[in-house]
C-alpha positions in Angstrom: 87.3 -10.5 22.3 90.9 -11.5 23.2 90.5 -14.3 25.8 93.3 -16.8 26.6 90.7 -19.4 27.8 88.3 -19.0 25.0 91.4 -19.6 22.6 92.2 -22.7 24.6 88.6 -24.0 24.3 88.5 -23.4 20.5 91.8 -25.4 20.4 93.7 -22.3 19.1 96.1 -22.7 21.9 97.2 -26.2 22.9 96.3 -27.7 26.3 96.5 -30.9 28.3 92.9 -31.6 28.1 91.4 -33.6 31.0 87.7 -33.3 30.4 85.4 -31.9 28.0 81.7 -31.9 27.5 79.1 -29.5 25.7 79.3 -27.0 28.5 82.9 -27.4 30.3 86.5 -27.6 29.2 89.0 -28.7 31.8 92.8 -28.8 31.4 95.9 -29.1 33.6 97.5 -26.0 34.9 100.9 -25.1 33.2 102.3 -23.7 36.5 100.7 -26.2 39.1 100.4 -25.4 42.8 99.7 -29.0 43.7 100.4 -32.5 42.4 97.1 -32.2 40.7 96.2 -28.8 39.4 93.3 -28.5 36.7 91.6 -25.4 35.5 87.9 -26.0 34.9 85.9 -23.3 32.7 82.5 -22.9 31.4 82.6 -22.7 27.5 80.4 -19.8 27.7 82.7 -16.6 28.4 81.7 -15.1 32.0 84.3 -12.7 33.2 84.2 -13.8 36.8 81.8 -14.9 39.5 80.8 -11.1 39.7 79.4 -11.5 36.2 77.1 -14.5 37.0 73.5 -13.7 36.5 70.2 -15.3 35.4 71.6 -15.5 31.8 74.6 -17.6 32.6 74.1 -19.3 35.8 73.3 -22.5 33.9 76.7 -22.7 32.6 78.1 -22.3 36.0 76.0 -25.1 37.3 77.3 -27.3 34.7 80.8 -26.6 35.9 79.9 -27.4 39.5 78.1 -30.7 38.1 81.5 -31.6 36.3 83.7 -31.1 39.1 83.2 -34.4 40.9 83.6 -36.3 37.6 86.7 -34.4 36.8 88.2 -35.2 40.4 87.3 -38.9 39.8 89.3 -38.8 36.6 92.2 -37.3 38.2 92.3 -39.9 41.1 91.2 -37.6 43.8 89.4 -40.0 46.1 90.6 -38.7 49.3 89.6 -35.0 48.8 90.4 -32.0 46.8 90.1 -28.2 46.9 88.1 -25.9 44.4 89.1 -22.3 44.3 88.0 -19.5 42.2 89.6 -15.9 42.1 87.8 -12.7 41.4 89.3 -9.5 40.2 93.0 -8.2 40.6 93.0 -8.2 44.4 91.7 -11.6 44.4 94.4 -12.9 42.3 92.3 -13.5 39.1 94.9 -13.4 36.2 92.6 -14.5 33.2 89.3 -12.6 33.0 87.3 -15.8 32.2 85.5 -17.6 35.1 87.4 -20.5 36.0 87.9 -23.0 39.0 91.1 -24.3 40.4 90.8 -28.0 41.3 93.9 -29.0 43.6 94.6 -32.2 45.2 96.8 -35.3 44.9 98.4 -34.5 48.2 97.5 -33.4 51.7 96.7 -29.5 51.1 97.9 -27.0 53.8 94.9 -25.6 55.8 95.2 -21.9 54.8 93.5 -19.4 52.6 94.3 -20.4 48.9 
């Protein structure tokens, strides 16, 4: 499998790591859309939300559990936004489930 995020998780491609545990890896986006823009990925490869099932839902739960801790590490005490894109029309550019954590400023009220 040739997956950019799997390579980042393995340390084959450098990243600005923000958080890591047994299940989750989080790193700063190289093209940020906000003052704070962190990508949060399960270490288990899942293509997208469309591929979440009974065999991998626990990996997604671990990501969701980690988000508040990552937000705290990033100093996002006044709120933040979490987004995931699915498929080409949804704007998914890497076929590995990931969540965008955005904050550090007042975000515009609009769809991603």
